[in-house]
C-alpha positions as CSV (number, residue, x, y, z in Angstrom):
1,M,105.2,98.5,82.4
2,K,109.0,98.6,82.9
3,P,110.6,99.7,86.1
4,S,112.3,102.6,86.3
5,V,115.5,100.8,88.0
6,P,116.0,97.4,88.9
7,R,114.0,96.0,91.4
8,L,115.8,95.0,94.8
9,S,112.9,94.5,97.0
10,I,110.7,90.9,96.9
11,R,107.7,92.5,97.1
12,I,105.0,89.6,96.7
13,L,101.5,90.4,95.5
14,P,99.0,87.2,95.9
15,T,99.8,84.9,93.3
16,V,97.7,85.5,90.1
17,A,98.1,83.9,86.8
18,A,98.8,87.4,85.6
19,S,102.2,88.2,85.0
20,V,102.0,91.2,87.8
21,A,104.6,94.3,86.8
22,A,107.4,95.0,89.1
23,L,105.9,98.2,90.7
24,S,107.7,101.0,88.8
25,L,109.5,103.7,91.2
26,A,109.6,106.5,89.0
27,G,109.1,110.3,90.9
28,C,111.0,113.1,92.7
29,G,113.7,112.9,94.9
30,R,113.2,113.3,98.8
31,Q,114.4,113.8,102.0
32,A,116.2,110.8,103.5
33,P,114.3,109.3,106.5
34,A,115.6,109.7,109.8
35,P,118.1,106.4,111.0
36,V,116.3,103.9,112.2
37,E,118.3,101.4,114.0
38,A,118.1,97.5,112.7
39,P,118.1,94.6,114.8
40,G,121.2,93.0,114.7
41,P,122.0,89.3,113.5
42,A,119.9,86.8,114.9
43,S,119.6,82.9,114.1
44,V,116.1,81.2,112.9
45,A,114.3,80.2,116.1
46,S,114.9,76.9,117.3
47,D,111.2,75.9,117.8
48,L,110.1,77.3,114.3
49,H,107.1,74.4,114.6
50,G,106.2,76.3,117.9
51,A,102.8,77.9,118.7
52,V,104.5,81.5,117.8
53,H,104.6,80.9,114.7
54,L,101.9,78.7,113.5
55,P,98.7,80.0,113.0
56,P,96.4,79.0,115.8
57,G,92.8,76.9,115.5
58,I,94.3,74.1,113.6
59,E,96.7,71.2,115.0
60,W,99.1,71.3,112.7
61,F,100.9,68.3,112.4
62,P,104.2,68.2,114.9
63,G,106.5,66.0,112.4
64,D,108.3,66.2,109.7
65,V,106.7,65.8,106.1
66,D,107.9,62.6,105.7
67,A,105.9,61.5,109.2
68,A,102.5,63.3,108.3
69,F,102.7,61.4,105.0
70,A,103.0,58.3,106.6
71,S,100.0,59.4,108.9
72,A,97.6,60.5,106.1
73,R,98.4,56.7,104.8
74,S,97.5,55.2,108.0
75,T,94.5,57.3,108.5
76,G,93.5,57.5,105.1
77,K,92.9,61.1,105.3
78,P,94.2,64.0,103.0
79,L,97.4,65.8,103.7
80,F,96.9,69.2,103.3
81,L,100.5,71.3,103.0
82,Y,100.9,74.9,103.2
83,W,104.5,76.3,102.3
84,G,105.6,80.1,103.3
85,A,107.4,82.2,105.1
86,E,106.9,84.4,108.5
87,W,107.9,88.0,106.4
88,C,105.8,87.1,103.4
89,P,103.1,89.6,102.7
90,P,100.7,87.0,100.9
91,C,101.3,84.3,103.6
92,A,100.3,87.1,106.3
93,Q,97.3,87.4,104.4
94,I,96.5,84.0,104.2
95,K,96.7,83.7,107.8
96,S,94.7,86.5,108.7
97,T,91.6,85.8,106.1
98,I,91.5,82.2,105.8
99,F,93.4,80.1,108.4
100,N,91.7,82.3,111.2
101,Q,88.2,81.4,110.1
102,R,86.5,78.5,111.9
103,K,85.4,77.5,108.2
104,F,89.0,76.5,107.3
105,Q,89.7,75.4,111.0
106,E,86.6,72.8,111.2
107,R,87.7,71.5,107.7
108,S,91.1,70.7,108.7
109,R,90.1,68.1,111.1
110,L,89.4,66.2,107.9
111,F,93.5,65.9,106.5
112,V,96.2,66.3,108.2
113,P,97.4,69.9,108.1
114,V,101.4,70.5,107.4
115,Y,102.8,73.8,107.9
116,L,106.3,73.7,105.9
117,D,107.8,77.1,106.3
118,G,110.7,78.0,103.7
119,D,113.3,77.9,106.7
120,T,112.7,75.1,108.7
121,P,115.2,72.7,108.4
122,G,114.8,70.7,105.0
123,A,112.2,73.1,103.5
124,Q,113.9,73.7,100.5
125,R,114.5,70.3,99.7
126,H,111.1,69.3,100.2
127,G,110.0,72.8,97.9
128,E,112.0,71.3,94.8
129,R,110.6,67.9,95.3
130,F,107.0,68.9,95.3
131,G,107.7,71.7,92.8
132,V,106.9,74.5,95.1
133,V,108.8,78.0,94.6
134,G,106.8,81.1,95.7
135,Y,104.9,81.9,99.0
136,P,102.5,81.0,99.8
137,T,101.6,77.6,98.0
138,M,99.0,75.3,99.4
139,I,98.8,71.7,97.8
140,L,95.8,69.1,99.0
141,F,97.3,65.7,98.1
142,R,95.5,62.0,98.6
143,P,96.2,59.9,101.5
144,D,98.6,58.1,98.9
145,G,100.7,60.8,98.0
146,T,99.1,61.9,94.9
147,E,98.5,65.8,94.4
148,I,95.2,66.6,94.0
149,T,95.2,70.2,93.8
150,R,96.8,73.5,94.6
151,L,94.6,76.0,95.8
152,P,94.2,79.6,95.1
153,G,95.0,82.7,96.9
154,G,93.3,86.0,96.5
155,V,89.3,84.2,97.2
156,D,87.2,84.9,100.0
157,I,87.2,82.5,102.8
158,A,83.6,81.3,101.4
159,R,85.0,80.2,98.0
160,Y,88.1,78.9,99.3
161,A,85.8,76.2,101.8
162,S,84.2,75.3,99.1
163,I,86.9,74.6,96.5
164,L,88.6,72.8,99.4
165,D,85.2,70.7,99.8
166,M,85.3,69.6,95.9
167,A,88.5,68.8,96.2
168,L,88.3,66.2,99.5
169,A,84.8,64.8,97.9
170,D,85.6,63.5,94.9
171,A,89.5,63.9,95.3
172,R,89.9,63.7,91.3
173,P,93.7,65.2,90.5
174,V,93.7,68.3,88.7
175,A,96.1,66.5,86.1
176,E,93.6,63.7,85.5
177,I,90.4,66.8,84.9
178,L,93.0,68.7,82.5
179,A,93.6,65.8,80.4
180,S,89.8,65.0,79.8
181,A,89.0,68.3,79.2
182,S,92.0,68.7,76.8
183,T,91.0,65.7,74.8
184,G,87.4,65.5,74.8
185,G,86.8,63.6,77.9
186,E,83.8,63.9,80.7
187,V,84.6,66.7,82.9
188,K,81.8,67.3,85.5
189,P,80.4,70.3,86.8
190,D,82.7,69.9,90.0
191,D,85.9,69.7,87.6
192,W,85.7,72.4,85.7
193,R,85.3,74.4,89.0
194,L,88.3,72.9,90.2
195,L,90.2,73.5,87.0
196,A,89.3,77.1,87.3
197,Y,90.4,77.6,90.9
198,Y,93.8,75.5,90.7
199,S,96.2,78.0,91.6
200,W,98.3,78.1,87.9
201,G,100.4,80.9,89.4
202,T,102.2,78.4,92.1
203,D,102.6,75.7,89.5
204,Q,105.3,75.9,88.0
205,D,104.4,75.3,84.5
206,R,104.0,71.3,86.0
207,L,100.7,70.8,84.2
208,V,100.9,73.3,81.3
209,P,104.2,74.0,79.8
210,A,104.6,77.9,79.5
211,A,104.7,77.8,75.5
212,E,101.2,75.9,75.7
213,K,99.5,78.1,77.9
214,T,97.7,80.7,75.8
215,Q,96.2,78.0,73.8
216,T,95.7,75.7,76.1
217,F,93.5,77.9,78.7
218,L,91.6,79.6,75.2
219,R,90.6,76.0,74.3
220,L,89.5,75.3,78.4
221,S,87.5,79.2,78.5
222,E,85.7,77.8,75.1
223,R,84.9,74.4,76.1
224,C,83.7,75.2,80.1
225,P,80.1,74.8,80.1
226,P,78.1,78.8,80.0
227,E,76.6,77.7,83.2
228,L,79.5,78.2,84.9
229,Q,80.0,81.6,83.4
230,P,82.0,82.5,86.8
231,E,84.5,79.8,86.6
232,C,84.7,79.8,82.9
233,A,85.7,83.6,82.9
234,R,88.8,82.6,85.4
235,L,90.1,80.3,82.6
236,F,89.3,83.0,80.0
237,F,91.5,85.5,82.4
238,Q,94.4,82.9,82.3
239,F,94.3,82.8,78.7
240,L,94.3,86.6,78.4
241,N,97.2,86.8,81.2
242,A,99.2,84.2,79.3
243,A,98.4,86.1,75.9
244,A,99.7,89.4,77.5
245,Q,102.8,87.9,78.2
246,D,103.1,86.7,75.0
247,A,102.6,89.9,73.7
248,A,105.2,91.6,76.0
249,S,107.9,88.8,74.6
250,G,107.1,90.0,70.9
251,D,104.4,87.6,70.0
252,V,101.6,88.1,67.9
253,P,99.1,86.2,70.3
254,M,96.0,86.4,68.1
255,T,94.7,88.0,65.0
256,G,92.7,91.4,64.9
257,L,89.3,89.5,64.7
258,E,90.4,87.3,67.8
259,R,91.5,90.3,69.6
260,A,87.5,92.2,68.6
261,A,86.0,89.3,69.6
262,H,87.9,88.4,72.7
263,R,86.9,92.2,73.2
264,R,83.7,91.3,72.9
265,R,83.4,89.0,75.4
266,M,85.5,90.6,78.2
267,L,83.2,93.4,78.4
268,T,80.2,91.1,78.5
269,L,82.3,89.3,81.7
270,L,83.1,92.8,83.1
271,T,79.7,94.0,83.5
272,S,78.5,90.8,85.4
273,P,78.5,91.1,89.3
274,S,79.1,87.3,89.6
275,V,81.9,87.0,87.3
276,G,83.3,90.1,89.2
277,Q,82.8,88.1,92.6
278,A,84.7,85.2,91.2
279,N,87.6,86.8,89.8
280,V,88.3,89.7,92.4
281,A,92.2,89.0,92.1
282,N,92.5,89.0,88.3
283,L,90.2,92.4,88.3
284,L,93.2,94.1,90.7
285,Y,96.1,92.8,89.1
286,S,95.1,92.0,85.0
287,S,94.0,95.6,84.4
288,R,96.5,97.2,82.7
289,D,97.6,93.9,80.5
290,I,94.2,92.6,79.5
291,V,93.3,96.5,78.3
292,A,96.3,96.6,76.9
293,L,95.9,93.5,75.1
294,L,92.6,94.0,73.9
295,S,92.8,97.6,72.6
296,D,94.8,100.4,71.1
297,A,95.6,103.8,72.8
298,G,93.9,106.6,72.4
299,T,90.7,104.5,70.6
300,P,86.9,104.4,71.4
301,E,87.7,100.7,72.3
302,R,90.4,101.8,74.5
303,R,88.2,104.1,76.5
304,Q,85.2,101.3,76.4
305,M,87.5,99.0,78.0
306,T,88.7,101.4,80.7
307,D,85.0,102.5,81.7
308,A,84.1,99.1,81.8
309,W,87.0,97.9,84.1
310,R,86.5,100.8,86.7
311,A,83.1,100.3,86.7
312,A,83.7,96.5,87.7
313,L,86.2,97.8,89.9
314,D,83.7,99.9,91.7
315,R,81.1,97.3,91.8
316,L,83.7,95.2,94.4
317,S,83.6,97.7,96.4
318,V,79.9,97.3,96.9
319,S,79.0,94.2,96.8
320,A,79.3,93.7,100.2
321,A,76.3,91.5,100.8
322,T,78.5,88.7,98.6
323,T,82.1,89.5,98.8
324,T,84.1,91.8,101.1
325,L,87.4,93.1,99.9
326,S,90.2,93.0,102.5
327,G,92.0,96.1,103.4
328,P,95.0,95.2,100.9
329,E,92.4,94.4,98.4
330,E,90.4,97.5,98.5
331,L,93.9,99.3,98.5
332,N,95.1,97.3,95.1
333,R,91.4,97.7,93.8
334,V,92.5,101.8,94.2
335,R,96.2,100.9,93.0
336,A,93.8,99.2,89.7
337,R,92.3,102.9,88.9
338,I,95.5,104.6,89.1
339,L,97.0,102.1,86.9
340,L,94.3,102.4,84.5
341,A,94.4,106.2,84.4
342,R,98.6,106.1,83.6
343,L,97.7,103.2,80.7
344,D,97.7,106.3,77.7
345,A,99.9,108.7,79.6
346,P,102.4,107.3,81.7
347,D,104.5,110.1,82.4
348,A,101.3,112.7,83.0
349,P,100.9,114.0,86.5
350,L,98.4,111.7,87.9
351,P,95.1,113.8,89.0
352,E,95.1,115.4,92.6
353,E,91.6,113.6,93.5
354,M,93.3,110.4,92.6
355,K,96.4,110.9,95.0
356,D,93.6,111.9,97.5
357,A,91.7,109.1,96.8
358,A,95.0,106.9,97.8
359,R,95.9,108.7,100.8
360,D,92.3,108.6,102.2
361,A,92.1,104.8,101.5
362,V,96.0,104.4,103.1
363,A,94.9,106.4,106.1
364,R,91.5,104.5,106.7
365,A,92.7,101.0,106.2
366,D,95.9,101.6,108.4
367,A,94.0,103.0,111.4
368,A,91.3,99.5,111.0
369,T,94.2,97.4,111.0
370,T,96.2,96.1,114.0
371,D,96.6,92.5,113.9
372,G,100.3,91.7,113.0
373,Y,99.6,89.3,110.2
374,A,97.0,91.8,108.8
375,R,99.3,94.7,108.7
376,Q,102.6,92.7,107.0
377,A,99.9,92.4,104.1
378,L,98.1,96.0,105.0
379,V,101.6,97.8,104.7
380,N,102.9,95.8,101.5
381,S,99.9,96.5,99.5
382,A,99.9,100.1,101.1
383,V,103.4,100.9,99.7
384,G,102.8,99.5,96.4
385,L,99.4,101.9,95.7
386,F,101.7,105.4,97.0
387,W,104.3,104.0,94.5
388,E,102.0,104.1,92.0
389,A,100.3,107.2,92.8
390,G,103.9,108.8,92.8
391,L,103.3,109.4,96.7
392,D,106.8,108.7,97.4
393,D,107.3,110.5,100.5
394,E,104.2,108.7,102.1
395,A,105.3,105.5,101.5
396,N,108.6,106.2,102.8
397,R,107.1,107.5,106.1
398,L,104.9,104.6,106.1
399,L,107.6,102.6,105.9
400,V,109.7,103.7,108.4
401,A,106.8,103.8,110.7
402,E,106.4,100.3,110.3
403,L,109.8,99.2,111.4
404,E,108.7,99.6,114.8
405,R,105.6,97.3,114.7
406,S,106.7,95.0,112.6
407,S,107.7,91.4,113.3
408,S,109.6,91.0,110.2
409,P,111.0,94.6,109.8
410,Y,113.9,93.4,107.4
411,Y,111.2,92.9,104.6
412,F,110.3,97.0,104.4
413,M,114.1,97.8,104.7
414,L,114.5,96.4,101.1
415,D,111.5,98.9,100.1
416,L,113.5,101.8,101.9
417,A,116.8,100.7,99.9
418,E,114.7,100.8,96.4
419,L,113.2,104.1,97.7
420,A,116.8,105.6,98.2
421,K,118.3,104.1,95.0
422,K,115.5,105.7,92.8
423,A,116.3,108.7,94.5
424,D,120.0,108.8,93.3
425,R,121.1,108.5,97.3
426,E,122.5,105.0,96.7
427,D,125.0,105.2,99.8
428,E,121.9,105.1,101.5
429,A,120.2,102.4,99.7
430,V,123.7,100.3,100.3
431,E,122.8,100.9,103.9
432,W,119.1,99.6,104.2
433,L,120.2,96.8,102.4
434,A,122.9,95.9,105.1
435,R,120.4,96.8,107.7
436,A,117.6,94.2,106.3
437,Y,120.7,91.5,105.8
438,A,121.7,92.4,109.3
439,G,117.8,91.6,110.7
440,A,116.9,88.5,108.5
441,Q,116.3,85.5,110.4
442,G,116.1,81.7,108.7
443,P,118.6,80.1,106.6
444,A,117.2,80.9,103.6
445,T,116.0,84.0,104.5
446,R,119.4,85.2,105.7
447,F,121.0,84.0,102.1
448,Q,118.1,85.4,100.2
449,W,118.5,89.0,101.8
450,G,122.6,88.8,101.6
451,Y,121.7,88.1,98.0
452,N,119.5,91.1,97.5
453,Y,122.6,93.1,99.7
454,L,124.9,92.1,97.0
455,I,123.4,92.5,94.1
456,G,122.6,95.6,95.5
457,L,126.6,96.1,96.1
458,I,127.1,95.2,92.3
459,E,125.0,97.8,90.8
460,M,125.3,100.9,92.8
461,T,129.1,100.7,94.4
462,P,130.6,98.3,91.6
463,G,134.0,99.7,92.2
464,D,133.7,99.1,96.1
465,T,135.7,95.9,95.6
466,A,136.7,95.3,99.1
467,R,133.4,95.4,100.2
468,I,132.2,93.3,97.7
469,E,134.5,90.7,98.6
470,Q,133.4,90.9,102.4
471,V,130.0,90.8,101.9
472,G,130.0,87.7,99.3
473,L,132.4,85.8,101.7
474,E,129.8,86.7,104.5
475,V,126.9,85.6,102.0
476,L,128.2,82.4,100.8
477,G,128.8,81.7,104.5
478,E,125.3,81.0,105.5
479,L,125.6,78.2,103.2
480,D,127.7,76.5,105.4
481,D,126.4,73.3,107.3
482,A,123.0,73.7,105.0
483,P,123.3,71.1,102.6
484,D,119.4,71.8,102.3
485,A,120.0,75.3,101.2
486,F,121.4,74.2,97.9
487,Y,117.8,73.5,96.6
488,Q,114.5,75.3,95.1
489,R,114.5,79.1,95.9
490,T,118.5,79.2,97.2
491,R,119.8,77.4,94.6
492,M,117.9,79.8,92.3
493,R,119.5,82.6,93.5
494,L,123.0,81.4,94.0
495,E,122.7,80.8,90.3
496,R,121.6,84.1,89.5
497,L,124.3,85.6,91.6
498,S,126.4,83.5,90.1
499,A,125.9,85.3,86.8
500,E,125.8,88.4,88.1
501,L,129.7,88.0,89.9
502,L,131.1,86.5,87.0
503,E,130.0,89.4,84.7
504,W,131.2,92.2,87.6
505,G,134.4,90.2,88.0
506,A,135.1,90.0,84.3
507,G,138.0,92.6,84.5
508,P,141.5,91.1,85.4
509,E,141.5,93.1,88.7
510,R,138.5,91.6,89.9
511,Q,139.4,88.1,89.1
512,A,141.5,87.8,92.5
513,V,138.0,88.1,94.3
514,I,136.0,85.9,91.9
515,E,138.8,83.2,93.1
516,R,138.5,83.8,96.8
517,L,135.0,83.4,96.6
518,R,135.4,80.3,94.2
519,G,137.7,79.2,96.7
520,R,135.4,79.8,99.8
521,T,132.6,78.1,97.8
522,A,135.1,74.8,97.3
523,G,135.4,74.2,100.8
524,I,131.3,74.5,101.5
525,C,130.8,71.8,98.6
526,A,133.8,69.5,99.8
527,D,131.2,69.2,103.1
528,L,128.8,67.6,100.8
529,G,128.0,64.1,99.9
530,A,129.3,63.0,96.8
531,D,126.3,61.8,95.1
532,D,123.6,64.4,96.6
533,A,122.4,66.9,93.9
534,A,123.2,69.9,96.4
535,R,126.9,69.1,95.4
536,G,126.4,69.6,92.1
537,H,124.7,72.7,92.5
538,C,127.7,74.3,94.7
539,E,130.0,72.5,92.3
540,R,128.5,75.4,89.2
541,F,128.5,78.2,91.2
542,L,130.8,80.9,89.4
543,R,132.0,78.4,87.1
544,P,131.1,79.9,83.6
545,A,128.5,77.9,81.3
546,S,130.4,75.4,79.1
547,P,129.8,76.2,75.5
548,P,127.5,73.8,73.6
549,T,129.2,70.7,71.9
550,P,129.3,71.3,68.1
551,A,127.0,69.0,66.0
552,A,128.9,66.0,64.7
């Protein structure tokens, strides 16, 4: 589904291999929210490794990352690396469902646990070193620094603990397991389980290049032992998610006969409670893409697929004996049903009973959730559900009320900006972006929120040259004395911002602004070491890409 307006917010759903489309904001306008006083600019707390930021119950390593790896080598313990951010809802979900559980806390004594917040000094440089971008990413390393596996979000604590136990017991890297599985080598049952539960969504295509994913996951799902049906199903979901992305790009990922065979296999899997319990995230976030991939609108096959998926979603809600959905997962279960209802008629009115179900689900979850981490994840999911249901007024009210409770209100201000933009209240949208930037905390986060603000100005008020220049200079100022800023998430946004500004400044009347922004950047680059890769990243900002060299 294509969004009706460009996404301004950075809403993050729990990572799955599926390409989770941006939430659509189609709907009608509504009353502007009452003004909310945003917190003023604030610098990142000096004790980001202090107890106030670290999930309790775990003896997180107190030093830097390199010292943690040295400790792992000297003690012979594996190293567990968590990469996240204070504002990130899926990170909050991990903290409220995994890190606070005794099963995880007890196992944490078996490894060196490292908590790496994206705003701590050196974090973005380490992010580039380990190939991590999305928050949260969780990696288990051998004592010698070899990566064993990337642990998944979107699973319950029992499964998470089981996966962790397997990785700790064998310590065979997933890269080696994948090589064996791909070449017909020996792969033990626990190896298949580690492959199935590997966090492919935070892998950044390191083990399987994007162009090879569809066929690789198909081969793995077919070779996977049939007695491991729930785990094999996870690999089959990975295949279908990759195929859906291929189809969205215009490729034809399967023939008609293959499509029918994959549909029959999926229909069988959807009837299995054990498959459902092992694939909660896939059922919640892949419904629309996979049903659309395997069936055509208005056909009996589409109805059959839709009914089977709905039944699997309903079984998740009643299988408390083996799997208990978290509050956000229950809201996303309702959202998945709405996505299926809208699949063949995206512009048709949603039945009132489905809107009422969305309201009731949010009301129950809202009343039952008081913990700060749990609420950050819950409200994120609740707003996504309201948007899909077309309940924009409810989304707006929930967000405004949460600003008073959240420790990261600037995150939700981006959603308020997006709601205002969709309703054609662009002045209000810009002010929400300004408030969000003012309240953002931490160097990487402040640049990211400044980026959103500046992109919003370019999109919604391109003629306000003076303001775009002023904000551009302020956002670039976030990079002063911060060499680590030119790595990973910040570097990627800097590259996108460069392209947006160059396109906006193409006319002669805006060239002076571009030159002044270039001059500001040059001063920042000059303070970086000549041999530091950061300097090269910095100096490419606002420089048009060089044309390809003609062949000799």
